C-alpha positions in Angstrom: -65.2 -6.3 -32.3 -68.9 -6.2 -33.4 -70.7 -9.5 -34.0 -74.1 -10.3 -35.4 -75.6 -13.4 -34.5 -78.5 -14.7 -37.1 -81.2 -17.0 -35.4 -85.4 -17.5 -36.3 -86.2 -15.8 -32.9 -85.4 -15.8 -29.4 -87.6 -18.0 -28.4 -87.5 -20.4 -24.9 -84.9 -23.1 -26.2 -81.0 -24.5 -26.2 -79.8 -22.8 -29.1 -81.4 -19.9 -28.2 -80.7 -19.7 -24.5 -76.8 -20.4 -25.8 -76.4 -17.5 -27.9 -77.7 -15.1 -25.5 -75.6 -16.9 -22.7 -72.7 -15.8 -25.3 -73.6 -12.2 -26.6 -73.9 -11.4 -22.9 -70.3 -12.6 -22.4 -69.1 -11.1 -25.3 -70.9 -7.5 -24.4 -69.2 -7.7 -21.1 -65.9 -7.9 -22.3 -66.4 -5.0 -24.2 -67.6 -6.3 -28.0 -70.9 -4.8 -29.5 -72.9 -7.4 -30.2 -75.9 -7.4 -32.5 -78.5 -10.7 -32.7 -80.9 -10.7 -35.8 -83.9 -12.2 -35.3 -85.7 -13.6 -38.9 -89.2 -13.3 -37.4 -89.8 -12.2 -34.3 -87.5 -12.0 -30.9 -89.4 -14.0 -29.0 -89.2 -13.9 -24.2 -85.6 -14.2 -24.1 -85.3 -11.0 -26.5 -85.9 -9.0 -23.5 -82.9 -10.7 -21.2 -80.8 -10.4 -24.5 -81.5 -6.4 -23.9 -80.7 -6.5 -20.3 -77.4 -7.9 -21.0 -76.5 -5.0 -23.6 -77.2 -6.9 -26.3 -79.1 -5.0 -29.6 -82.1 -7.3 -31.1 -83.7 -6.3 -34.3 -86.0 -8.4 -36.1 -88.7 -7.0 -39.0 -91.4 -4.7 -38.1 -94.6 -5.9 -39.9 -96.5 -9.9 -40.0 -95.1 -9.2 -43.8 -92.0 -8.8 -43.5 -91.4 -11.7 -41.1 -92.8 -14.2 -44.0 -92.4 -12.9 -47.1 -88.9 -10.5 -47.1 -86.5 -11.8 -44.3 -83.6 -12.3 -47.0 -84.5 -8.2 -47.5 -84.4 -7.9 -43.6 -81.0 -9.9 -43.1 -79.3 -8.2 -46.6 -80.2 -4.6 -45.0 -79.1 -5.5 -41.4 -76.2 -6.6 -42.6 -75.0 -3.9 -44.6 -76.1 -1.1 -42.2 -74.3 -2.9 -39.7 -71.1 -4.2 -41.4 -70.2 -6.4 -38.5 -66.7 -7.6 -38.3 -68.4 -11.6 -38.5 -71.7 -13.1 -39.0 -72.6 -16.0 -37.4 -76.0 -17.9 -37.9 -76.9 -20.3 -35.6 -79.0 -23.5 -36.3 -79.1 -25.3 -40.6 -81.5 -23.1 -41.7 -80.1 -19.9 -41.0 -76.6 -21.2 -42.1 -78.3 -22.0 -45.2 -79.8 -18.4 -45.5 -76.6 -16.7 -44.3 -74.8 -18.1 -46.7 -77.0 -17.9 -49.8 -77.4 -14.3 -49.4 -73.3 -14.0 -49.1 -72.6 -12.3 -52.8 -74.6 -9.2 -51.3 -71.9 -8.6 -48.3 -69.2 -10.6 -50.1 -66.4 -9.4 -47.7 -67.7 -10.0 -44.5 -66.8 -13.2 -42.6 -69.7 -16.2 -42.1 -69.1 -18.2 -39.5 -71.7 -21.3 -39.0 -72.8 -22.7 -35.7 -73.8 -25.8 -36.2 -75.7 -27.4 -33.1 -77.0 -30.9 -34.2 -75.8 -34.1 -35.3 -76.8 -37.4 -37.3 -81.0 -36.5 -37.8 -82.7 -39.0 -39.1 -84.3 -37.1 -42.6 -87.1 -39.7 -42.8 -88.8 -38.3 -39.6 -88.8 -34.8 -41.5 -90.7 -33.4 -44.4 -89.4 -32.1 -47.2 -88.5 -28.8 -46.2 -86.2 -30.2 -43.8 -84.4 -32.6 -46.4 -84.1 -29.8 -48.9 -82.2 -27.6 -46.1 -79.9 -30.2 -44.9 -79.1 -31.1 -48.7 -78.6 -27.3 -48.8 -76.6 -27.1 -45.6 -74.4 -30.2 -47.1 -73.6 -27.9 -50.3 -72.9 -24.7 -49.1 -71.0 -25.7 -45.7 -67.7 -26.0 -47.5 -68.2 -22.2 -48.2 -68.1 -20.8 -44.7 -64.9 -19.2 -43.3 -65.3 -20.9 -40.6 -67.5 -23.4 -38.6 -68.3 -23.8 -34.9 -70.0 -27.1 -33.5 -71.2 -27.6 -29.5 -69.7 -31.1 -29.7 -67.1 -33.9 -30.9 -69.8 -35.8 -32.3 -70.8 -32.4 -34.8 -67.4 -31.9 -35.4 -67.0 -35.4 -36.6 -70.0 -35.4 -38.8 -69.6 -32.2 -40.6 -65.9 -33.3 -41.2 -67.1 -36.2 -43.0 -69.2 -34.3 -45.4 -66.0 -33.2 -46.8 -64.9 -29.6 -44.6 -61.3 -29.4 -43.9 -60.9 -30.4 -40.0 -58.6 -26.5 -39.8 -62.2 -24.6 -40.6 -63.7 -26.5 -37.8 -64.2 -26.1 -34.1 -65.5 -27.4 -31.1 -66.7 -24.8 -28.9 -69.0 -26.6 -25.7 -72.2 -25.5 -24.8 -71.6 -22.8 -22.1 -73.8 -22.9 -18.6 -75.0 -20.0 -16.6 -74.5 -21.3 -13.0 -76.0 -18.3 -11.4 -79.1 -19.4 -13.3 -79.1 -23.0 -13.6 -78.7 -24.2 -9.9 -79.9 -26.4 -7.2 -82.9 -24.8 -5.5 -84.0 -27.7 -2.5 -86.8 -25.4 -1.3 -88.3 -25.1 -4.8 -87.7 -29.0 -5.4 -89.6 -29.9 -2.3 -92.2 -27.5 -3.1 -92.6 -28.9 -6.6 -92.7 -32.9 -5.2 -95.1 -31.8 -2.8 -97.3 -30.7 -5.4 -96.7 -33.0 -8.1 -95.2 -36.1 -6.6 -97.1 -36.8 -3.2 -94.3 -35.7 -1.4 -91.6 -38.1 -3.3 -88.3 -38.0 -1.1 -86.3 -39.8 -3.5 -84.0 -38.2 -7.0 -86.1 -37.3 -9.4 -85.9 -38.0 -13.4 -87.0 -36.0 -16.0 -86.8 -34.5 -19.8 -87.3 -31.3 -20.8 -87.2 -30.4 -24.8 -89.5 -29.5 -27.5 -91.4 -32.0 -29.4 -89.4 -33.0 -32.2 -87.9 -36.8 -33.2 -84.4 -35.3 -33.1 -84.8 -35.0 -29.2 -85.1 -38.3 -28.4 -88.5 -38.6 -26.3 -89.3 -41.8 -27.3 -85.6 -43.3 -26.2 -86.0 -41.6 -22.6 -90.0 -43.1 -22.6 -88.0 -46.7 -23.3 -85.7 -45.9 -20.7 -88.0 -44.9 -18.3 -89.8 -48.0 -18.4 -87.2 -50.2 -17.9 -85.9 -47.8 -14.3 -89.8 -48.1 -12.7 -89.5 -52.0 -12.7 -86.1 -52.2 -10.8 -85.9 -49.0 -9.0 -88.2 -47.3 -6.7 
């Protein structure tokens, strides 16, 4: 099977990491895997290439900003994939808006966010969210990474049979405990603290919930060492 993933870039993020991990697993099983980056490959692009994934991106800066739609259509025409699988709402929308250029190609949406408070975002994000709600019924299938995402998208009118949940996969060889490095971190930054450490790793965005994390932290510091 020839699979074409679509994403803005392969920067260091959760969706991007999941795409590379999934693509590497599919490639290892003998499938032909391509990732189309509408802007630039990013730091995970090299990891994708090493895993046997073909990475495509516009060559010129002008192309990145003004003609990403042309790049996307040409990529689908040239590769003739068995399925196009975009990640994230803006890319789901772009692929679906251009679908009349490749009407016979199945499109599977990747939905990886739920319950956004659109009041925290600008007009562009609100328009994309509205388009997502209008266009999602046209997808051949929707894959969510949580039951919450599934319930939300079914709630806007999708047939339940079109929506499937595939939980995030974790590369246990890469993400594992390293006690010596953890202690070195504590020695350098936490004055040799010997107990457990609670932290948060995420880009600064209202949907990530840093405010809730800080509220929780304020409660815990009065109760736990």
